[in-house]
C-alpha positions as CSV (number, residue, x, y, z in Angstrom):
1,X,0.0,0.0,0.0
2,X,1.3,3.4,-0.9
3,X,0.9,6.7,1.0
4,X,-1.5,9.3,-0.2
5,X,1.3,11.7,-1.1
6,X,3.0,8.9,-3.1
7,X,-0.3,8.1,-4.8
8,X,-0.8,11.7,-5.8
9,X,2.7,12.0,-7.1
10,X,2.3,8.7,-9.0
11,X,-1.0,9.9,-10.6
12,X,0.8,13.2,-11.6
13,X,3.8,11.4,-13.2
14,X,1.6,9.0,-15.1
15,X,-0.7,11.8,-16.3
16,X,2.3,13.6,-17.7
17,X,3.8,10.5,-19.3
18,X,0.6,9.4,-20.9
19,X,-0.9,12.9,-21.5
20,X,-3.9,12.0,-19.4
21,X,-5.9,13.9,-16.8
22,X,-7.2,11.5,-14.2
23,X,-7.5,11.0,-10.5
24,X,-7.3,7.8,-8.6
25,X,-7.7,7.0,-4.9
26,X,-5.5,3.9,-4.8
27,X,-3.1,1.8,-6.7
28,X,-5.8,-0.5,-8.1
29,X,-7.6,2.4,-9.7
30,X,-4.4,3.7,-11.1
31,X,-3.7,0.2,-12.6
32,X,-7.2,-0.1,-14.1
33,X,-6.9,3.3,-15.8
34,X,-3.4,2.5,-17.0
35,X,-4.4,-0.9,-18.4
36,X,-7.2,0.7,-20.3
37,X,-4.8,3.3,-21.8
38,X,-2.2,0.6,-22.6
39,X,-4.7,-1.5,-24.5
40,X,-5.6,1.5,-26.6
41,X,-1.9,2.2,-27.3
42,X,-1.1,-1.4,-28.1
43,X,-3.9,-1.6,-30.6
44,X,-3.8,1.9,-32.2
45,X,-0.4,3.5,-31.6
46,X,2.3,1.0,-30.6
47,X,5.1,3.4,-31.6
48,X,3.7,6.0,-29.2
49,X,3.7,3.3,-26.5
50,X,7.4,2.5,-27.1
51,X,8.3,6.2,-27.0
52,X,6.5,6.5,-23.6
53,X,8.2,3.4,-22.2
54,X,11.5,4.8,-23.4
55,X,10.9,8.2,-21.8
56,X,9.9,6.8,-18.4
57,X,12.9,4.5,-18.5
58,X,11.1,1.1,-18.1
59,X,13.5,-1.8,-18.3
60,X,13.6,-2.7,-22.0
61,X,14.5,-6.3,-21.4
62,X,11.5,-6.8,-19.1
63,X,9.2,-5.1,-21.7
64,X,10.5,-7.3,-24.5
65,X,10.0,-10.4,-22.2
66,X,6.4,-9.3,-21.5
67,X,5.7,-8.9,-25.2
68,X,7.3,-12.2,-26.2
69,X,6.1,-14.5,-23.3
70,X,2.7,-13.1,-22.4
71,X,-0.7,-13.9,-23.7
72,X,-2.1,-10.8,-25.6
73,X,-4.7,-10.2,-22.9
74,X,-2.0,-10.2,-20.2
75,X,0.4,-7.7,-21.9
76,X,-1.4,-4.6,-20.7
77,X,-1.7,-5.6,-17.0
78,X,1.9,-6.8,-16.9
79,X,3.1,-3.6,-18.5
80,X,1.0,-1.6,-16.1
81,X,2.7,-3.3,-13.1
82,X,6.1,-2.6,-14.6
83,X,5.3,1.1,-15.3
84,X,3.8,1.6,-11.8
85,X,6.9,0.0,-10.3
86,X,9.2,2.3,-12.2
87,X,7.2,5.4,-11.5
88,X,7.0,4.6,-7.8
89,X,10.8,4.3,-7.8
90,X,10.9,7.8,-9.3
91,X,8.4,9.1,-6.7
92,X,10.3,7.6,-3.8
93,X,13.6,8.9,-5.1
94,X,12.3,12.4,-5.5
95,X,10.7,12.3,-2.0
96,X,14.0,11.1,-0.5
97,X,16.0,13.8,-2.4
98,X,13.5,16.5,-1.3
99,X,14.0,15.4,2.4
100,X,17.7,15.5,2.1
101,X,18.0,18.8,0.3
102,X,18.5,21.9,2.5
103,X,15.6,24.2,2.9
104,X,16.2,27.5,1.2
């Protein structure tokens, strides 16, 4: 379970990355919205999806593994987990850096 501040930061980062405006109260809602968006990108704009994945720095080897080993219906949920994991790393890193930086 993630804290509310982490949830808000995660929603903000995902909104920027996917050019979406949405709100979500918990990680499951975030995943549901993300899965829906990923399905649309996979079907209609795979090149845009790859650009987004590159920009947010998702592990390329893991992404390729998901595409090669997963059933088509499982690709979006597995990608969503990978994206959320990466974005949470960014959120936690930024929060840690913010705590460490001197107030000024």
